[in-house]
Structure formats: structure tokens, C-alpha cells
C-alpha positions in Angstrom: -6.2 -23.5 -17.3 -5.1 -20.6 -15.0 -2.1 -21.2 -12.5 -2.4 -21.0 -8.7 -0.3 -17.5 -7.5 1.4 -17.8 -3.8 2.9 -15.1 -1.7 6.7 -16.2 -0.4 8.2 -13.0 0.7 7.5 -9.8 2.3 9.2 -6.6 2.7 8.2 -3.0 4.2 9.8 0.5 4.9 6.9 2.4 6.8 6.2 4.7 9.5 5.4 1.6 11.9 8.5 0.1 11.4 11.2 -1.6 9.2 9.8 -5.0 9.2 6.9 -7.1 8.4 6.9 -8.5 12.2 7.7 -5.2 13.3 5.1 -3.6 11.5 2.4 -6.1 12.2 3.1 -6.1 16.2 2.7 -2.4 15.9 -0.4 -2.3 14.1 -2.2 -5.0 16.8 -0.8 -2.7 19.7 -2.8 0.1 18.2 0.7 2.4 17.6 0.4 5.3 15.6 3.0 6.7 13.3 1.3 9.8 12.7 3.4 12.9 14.3 4.2 16.6 14.2 6.4 17.1 11.5 10.3 17.9 12.1 11.0 19.1 8.4 12.6 21.9 7.7 9.6 23.6 5.8 7.1 22.7 8.7 6.4 26.4 9.4 5.3 27.1 5.8 2.7 24.3 6.3 -1.0 24.7 7.9 -1.6 21.1 8.5 1.9 20.0 10.0 1.1 16.3 10.6 2.2 13.4 8.9 3.8 9.6 8.7 7.3 9.7 8.1 9.7 6.8 8.2 11.8 8.1 11.0 14.3 5.4 11.6 15.9 4.6 8.0 19.5 5.4 7.6 20.6 5.5 3.9 24.2 5.0 4.4 23.3 1.4 6.3 22.1 0.0 2.7 24.0 2.2 0.0 27.4 3.4 -0.8 27.9 7.3 -1.2 28.1 6.9 -4.9 25.1 4.4 -5.2 22.9 7.3 -3.1 24.1 10.1 -5.9 21.3 8.0 -8.4 18.9 6.5 -6.1 16.4 9.1 -4.8 14.1 8.4 -1.5 11.4 6.4 -2.9 13.7 4.3 -5.0 15.7 3.5 -1.5 12.6 2.2 0.2 11.7 0.0 -2.7 14.9 -1.3 -2.8 15.2 -1.9 0.7 11.8 -3.8 0.9 12.7 -5.8 -1.8 15.7 -7.0 -0.3 13.8 -8.2 2.8 10.9 -10.0 0.5 13.8 -11.4 -1.4 15.5 -12.8 1.3 12.3 -13.7 3.5 11.5 -16.1 0.3 15.0 -17.4 -0.1 14.9 -16.9 -3.6 17.8 -17.7 -5.9 16.9 -17.4 -9.4 19.3 -19.0 -12.1 19.7 -16.8 -15.6 17.0 -19.0 -17.5 14.7 -18.4 -14.3 15.3 -14.6 -14.5 13.7 -14.5 -17.9 10.5 -15.4 -16.4 10.9 -13.1 -13.3 9.9 -10.0 -13.5 8.7 -6.6 -11.5 5.7 -4.7 -10.9 5.5 -1.3 -8.9 3.4 1.6 -7.9 4.5 5.4 -7.2 1.8 8.3 -7.4 4.7 11.0 -7.3 8.2 9.4 -7.5 11.1 11.3 -6.9 8.9 14.2 -5.1 11.7 15.3 -3.6 14.3 15.9 -6.4 11.8 17.5 -8.6 10.9 19.9 -5.7 14.7 20.7 -5.2 15.0 21.4 -8.8 12.3 23.7 -8.9 13.9 25.6 -5.9 17.1 25.7 -7.4 16.0 27.1 -10.6 12.9 29.5 -9.6 14.3 30.5 -6.0 17.9 30.8 -6.5 18.0 31.0 -10.4 20.6 28.4 -10.6 21.3 27.3 -14.2 22.2 23.8 -14.1 20.4 21.3 -11.5 21.2 17.8 -10.5 22.6 15.5 -13.6 20.9 12.7 -12.5 17.2 14.3 -11.8 15.5 13.1 -14.7 16.7 9.3 -13.8 16.3 9.7 -9.9 12.6 11.6 -10.5 11.0 9.2 -12.9 8.1 7.1 -11.5 9.9 3.7 -13.0 13.0 4.2 -11.2 12.3 2.2 -8.1 10.9 -0.6 -10.4 14.1 -0.5 -12.8 16.8 -0.3 -9.5 14.9 -3.9 -8.2 15.3 -5.4 -11.8 18.6 -4.7 -12.7 19.6 -5.8 -8.8 18.0 -9.3 -9.2 18.5 -9.8 -13.0 14.3 -9.7 -13.6 14.4 -9.7 -17.4 10.7 -9.8 -17.7 8.2 -7.3 -17.5 9.5 -4.4 -15.8 6.2 -1.8 -15.2 5.4 0.8 -13.1 1.4 2.0 -12.5 0.5 5.5 -11.4 -3.2 5.4 -10.8 -3.1 7.5 -7.2 -4.0 5.6 -4.3 -4.5 2.1 -6.3 -1.4 2.2 -7.8 0.2 -0.4 -5.6 -2.8 -2.8 -5.2 -2.7 -2.6 -8.7 0.8 -3.5 -9.4 0.6 -6.8 -7.3 -2.6 -7.9 -8.8 -1.2 -7.5 -12.7 1.9 -9.2 -11.4 -0.7 -11.9 -10.1 -1.9 -12.0 -13.8 1.3 -12.3 -15.0 2.0 -15.6 -13.5 -1.6 -16.9 -13.6 -1.8 -16.7 -16.9 1.9 -18.3 -17.8 4.1 -15.2 -18.8 6.1 -15.3 -15.7 7.1 -17.7 -12.6 8.0 -15.0 -10.6 7.3 -11.1 -9.7 8.6 -8.8 -7.3 5.2 -6.5 -6.6 4.7 -3.6 -4.5 5.0 0.5 -4.6 6.7 3.2 -2.9 6.4 6.8 -2.2 8.1 10.0 -0.5 6.2 12.8 -1.0 6.4 14.5 2.4 7.8 17.6 0.5 6.5 21.1 0.6 5.0 21.3 -2.3 2.9 17.8 -2.4 2.0 18.7 0.8 0.8 22.2 0.0 -1.2 20.3 -2.9 -2.7 18.4 -0.8 -3.3 21.2 2.0 -5.3 23.1 -1.1 -7.7 20.3 -2.0 -8.9 20.3 1.5 -8.7 16.3 1.9 -6.0 16.3 4.9 -6.8 15.8 8.2 -6.2 18.5 10.9 -4.6 17.7 13.8 -5.9 16.5 17.3 -5.7 19.0 19.9 -4.4 16.2 22.2 -2.6 14.1 20.4 -1.0 14.3 17.0 -0.7 10.5 16.7 -5.1 10.2 17.1 -5.5 12.7 14.1 -6.7 10.0 11.9 -9.9 9.0 12.4 -11.4 6.6 9.9 -15.2 5.9 10.1 -15.3 8.6 13.2 -18.2 11.1 13.7 -15.4 13.8 14.0 -12.9 12.4 11.2 -11.4 15.3 9.2 -9.4 13.9 6.4 -6.6 11.8 5.7 -2.8 11.9 6.9 0.2 12.0 4.1 2.8 9.4 4.7 5.5 7.7 3.3 7.4 4.1 2.7 7.7 1.2 0.5 6.2 -2.5 0.8 7.3 -5.2 -1.6 5.9 -9.2 -2.0 7.4 -12.1 -3.6 4.6 -13.5 -5.5 5.2 -16.9 -7.2 3.6 -19.8 -9.4 2.5 -22.4 -6.6 4.0 -25.5 -7.7 7.4 -23.9 -8.1 7.0 -22.4 -4.5 5.9 -26.0 -3.0 8.8 -27.8 -5.1 11.3 -25.6 -3.7 9.8 -25.9 -0.1 9.2 -21.8 0.3 7.3 -21.0 3.3 3.6 -19.8 1.7 2.0 -17.1 3.4 -1.2 -17.4 1.7 -2.5 -17.5 -1.8 -3.2 -15.2 -3.8 -6.7 -15.9 -5.6 -8.6 -12.8 -6.7 -7.8 -9.5 -8.3 -10.0 -7.0 -10.1 -9.4 -3.5 -11.2 -12.2 -1.2 -12.6 -13.1 2.5 -13.1 -16.3 4.3 -11.8 -16.0 6.5 -15.0 -18.0 9.3 -13.2 -16.0 11.8 -11.4 -12.2 12.7 -10.8 -12.4 12.9 -7.0 -15.9 11.3 -5.9 -16.1 7.9 -4.7 -18.6 6.0 -6.0 -20.1 2.9 -4.4 -21.5 1.0 -7.4 -18.0 1.5 -8.9 -16.5 -0.2 -5.8 -18.9 -2.6 -5.0 -18.7 -3.9 -9.0 -15.1 -4.5 -8.6 -15.5 -6.3 -5.0 -17.9 -8.7 -6.6 -15.6 -9.3 -9.7 -12.4 -9.8 -7.4 -15.0 -12.5 -5.6 -15.8 -14.0 -8.7 -11.8 -14.3 -10.0 -11.3 -16.2 -6.3 -14.1 -18.4 -6.6 -15.4 -17.1 -3.3 -18.8 -15.8 -1.6 -19.2 -12.9 0.7 -19.5 -15.0 3.4 -16.2 -16.6 2.9 -14.3 -13.2 3.8 -13.2 -13.1 7.3 -11.6 -9.5 7.5 -11.6 -6.7 5.0 -8.7 -4.1 5.1 -10.6 -1.1 4.2 -9.3 1.9 1.9 -10.8 4.2 4.9 -8.9 7.1 4.4 -11.1 9.3 6.9 -12.8 11.8 4.5 -16.3 12.7 4.7 -17.5 11.2 1.5 -14.8 8.2 1.0 -15.8 6.3 4.4 -19.6 6.3 3.3 -19.1 5.5 -0.1 -17.0 2.3 1.1 -19.3 1.5 3.8 -22.1 1.6 1.3 -20.5 -1.0 -1.7 -19.5 -3.4 1.8 -23.1 -3.6 2.0 -24.2 -3.7 -1.1 -22.0 -6.8 -2.0 -22.3 -8.4 1.2 -26.2 -8.1 2.0 -27.0 -9.4 5.6 -23.8 -10.7 5.9 -21.9 -7.3 5.9 -22.2 -6.7 9.7 -20.8 -9.9 10.2 -17.5 -9.4 8.5 -14.8 -7.3 10.3 -13.4 -4.2 8.7 -10.4 -2.2 9.5 -8.5 1.3 8.4 -4.7 0.8 9.5 -4.2 4.1 7.5 -5.5 5.1 11.1 -2.1 4.4 12.2 0.5 4.8 9.3 -1.2 7.2 7.4 -2.0 7.3 3.5 1.3 6.4 1.4 -0.6 7.1 -1.7 1.0 5.1 -4.2 2.8 2.5 -1.5 -0.6 2.0 0.3 -2.3 -0.5 -1.5 0.9 -2.9 -0.8 1.2 -1.8 2.5 -2.3 -2.8 3.3 -2.0 -5.9 1.4 0.7 -6.9 3.5 -1.4 -6.1 7.0 -4.1 -8.3 5.4 -1.8 -11.1 4.7 -0.3 -10.9 7.9 -3.5 -10.6 9.2 -4.5 -14.1 8.0 -0.8 -15.8 8.9 -1.6 -14.6 12.4 -5.0 -15.2 12.9 -5.2 -11.9 14.2 -7.2 -8.5 13.1 -5.6 -5.1 13.5 -8.0 -2.7 14.9 -9.2 0.8 13.4 -7.5 3.5 16.3 -9.4 6.6 16.8 -13.0 5.1 16.6 -14.7 6.7 19.8 -17.3 8.3 18.1 -18.6 6.1 15.0 -20.6 8.0 12.3 -24.2 6.6 12.4 -23.8 6.1 8.3 -20.7 4.1 8.8 -22.4 1.2 10.8 -20.7 -2.0 10.3 -17.8 -4.1 12.4 -15.0 -1.6 12.3 -12.8 -3.3 15.1 -12.6 0.2 17.1 -9.5 0.5 19.1 -8.2 -2.8 19.7 -7.1 -5.9 17.8 -8.7 -9.3 18.0 -6.4 -12.5 18.3 -7.2 -15.8 17.8 -9.6 -16.2 15.0 -9.9 -18.4 12.4 -9.6 -16.8 9.4 -9.4 -18.5 5.8 -10.0 -15.3 3.2 -9.1 -11.5 3.5 -9.8 -8.8 1.4 -8.0 -5.5 0.7 -9.5 -2.5 -1.2 -7.9 0.8 -2.7 -10.1 3.2 -4.2 -8.4 6.1 -6.1 -8.7 9.5 -6.9 -9.4 9.3 -10.8 -12.5 6.7 -10.3 -9.9 3.8 -10.0 -10.6 0.8 -8.1 -8.8 -2.2 -6.8 -9.4 -5.0 -4.8 -6.7 -8.1 -3.8 -8.0 -11.3 -2.1 -5.8 -14.3 -0.2 -6.9 -17.4 1.1 -4.9 -20.0 3.1 -3.1 -22.0 0.7 -3.8 -25.9 0.4 -1.5 -27.6 -1.7 
């Protein structure tokens, strides 16, 4: 018999704050973490906006010796994990550590270390780069550091599936517990790709938003007629997942039950989103959760603010929810925190869980001129509080055609 999985700890490092309460408060207030970048290479960019984590001081969390072997994305992940573990009041015995693991997502891992190495070799013609470059930059570094710190001897896995990476990490961690392989999992994602090379690559794809002439913070406009693309961000989010009976027995605070998950592929195109593929994933996640479309009280959309992506996601929701689609509040928090790539699914699922916990839905900001093809309730510009929410959904639809959907509901023992 499948076991139930609950969420007992949350941690986040983000452009909107470095604690879940601060993060959600700023979401509800409609604050934007998007701004003109201050990086040393900004003059080399055509698109000079992003969503950086500005108020993060590594020396407050790590010694000088530790920092020689922990890259920025791993730093984010470790601090978010520490928050989540403390929030969950998690203490594992040696035996429990053997049935506990970690699943993380990241698209580019230590992008900064890789870029520094290339610059040293190709521009400065250096013959030797940092001795730990491989260990710093490998995608699985963050998960491995978390595993080592907390003695998690179960699965130690990293997923690199573009924008769906950390949603899949959470979903696969859920399955580890649901099917009896583990009792506790730390799951989420981390990304730190606001580098010259990464940003020039995204510029070349022509998917980045142009800077709003009046306010850089208003540059990301999901579902708006005047949207122009996504804004890159950085950060990390980690959740503690536990088998439900274990969590209840130890008196843990339970934010929600992680009730449904599905992951699938469009199998059609490397960049073009596909509404039928997305809708299939939503349907299977609902089936996994044992819920009907009308049970969902809020959808945290993938909502990247690309021309094709927003329309296809709208169509996918309509295909599944039918006549009820217009009654479901849908918002894109990317309008405020940007697109954190490999970390974005975890950040947005955390936002959805906090929406459920707080009976409140964050808005889609900058939605002043709706696209007629995006005609659902996108919670424009102002959050909603005091709502009766029983279940929430988070969508992650990635380059490569990978789709992941997570569903959380109120836990009742």
C-alpha cells in the first residue's frame, strides 16, 4: 500500500528574501526582485536585467576554508537546507539516516566556476586553474554537500531537466517515500547562472525580456499582451518530506500533504511548448492525488512570459479544467522572482505550499494589458487573502519537452 508524504520543513534563498516568511510576504505585497544588474560584465550584455540574490553573505555561513570548495549554487542549497532542517526540527538517528536521502535539481551547477576557468585558460592563457574546479562545478555538488552534512545515506540524486529540474527532484523524492524506499527526503533545487556566458547564451536564444523603460522591476509580464520574455534569476529552495505517520508521531508541524506528481515528455520539440503534453501531465498528477480539477483552489503557473509558453499553458489548463478553468486562480510568481531555471520548480512549489498554509494567493504583477489568448483568472497585480484553499498545483514545463506537475493538499490525519 502506498504511503502518504507530508511537508514538514521549508527553506529558501531568493531574490525576494532569504526566509520563507519574508519571501511569501513580499510575494503577497507584489514586490519585484528584478533589477538592473551590477555585475562587472554588465556593459557586455544587451539585456542587463536579472533577479539576483543581493543580500547573501557567504562568510556568515561558511569558513574561508569551506568556501574554497563550495560554489555559489551549493552555498545557496546548503543554507536553504539548513533552514528547512531547522524548521522541521529534524534529528535523525544513525539508523534513520540510512533511510533518508536528498534529491536536488540544477541546470548548470557551478556555472561561475566553469566560466572563470574558461577565462583563465582562453583569455589569460593560464596553464592551471583552480584545483577544485571539477568538484565546485559538478551539478551534483549541492546534493552531495547536503548528504554529507546531514549524514543522509539513502539516495543522493541530482536532476538536470532544464526548468523542471527541481520539480522533478521533489516529485521523485516523494516517490522514494511513497513506495517505501525512504522515510525522509530533502528535496529542491539550486541555481547561480547570472554569469556573462550564461546570459549571452540566453540572449542568443532571444527569450529574455527587454527592460521596462520606466521600471526594471516591471520587466517580466506573464500573460500580458506586452510581454517580451523571461528574466533570469538565482537562488535555492529545499523542502523536508516525511512519511506521514512518522511526522505525526514526532509532533512535527505539517504544512501540507504532497499528494500528487507526474512527469512526462511532449516528445515533439526541443523548445516549443506543447499544450497536449502539458495537459496529460496535469491529468496524471490529479489522478495520482485522487483529486478532480474542481478540487484545485490555486495553480502556480510556469508562466515564463514568453509569447508561446503562456498561451500553451493557458490552453493546457483549459483542456483539463474545461468549463471550470475560469474559476481557478492562476498566477505566475516569476513576475516577481524571475526564472531560477533549475531551482524554479522548488521555489514555486514552496510558494504554492505557503499559499495553502496562509489561505492566500500571490499575484501576477505587471499584468496591466492582458493577452486575449490568455483569458483565465491570473490574479492581476494584487494578491488575495482569506481564502478557503484545500489543494494547490504547481506547473513546471521545460525546454526539451519535459513537464512536471506537483499537487499539495491540506493534511488530515
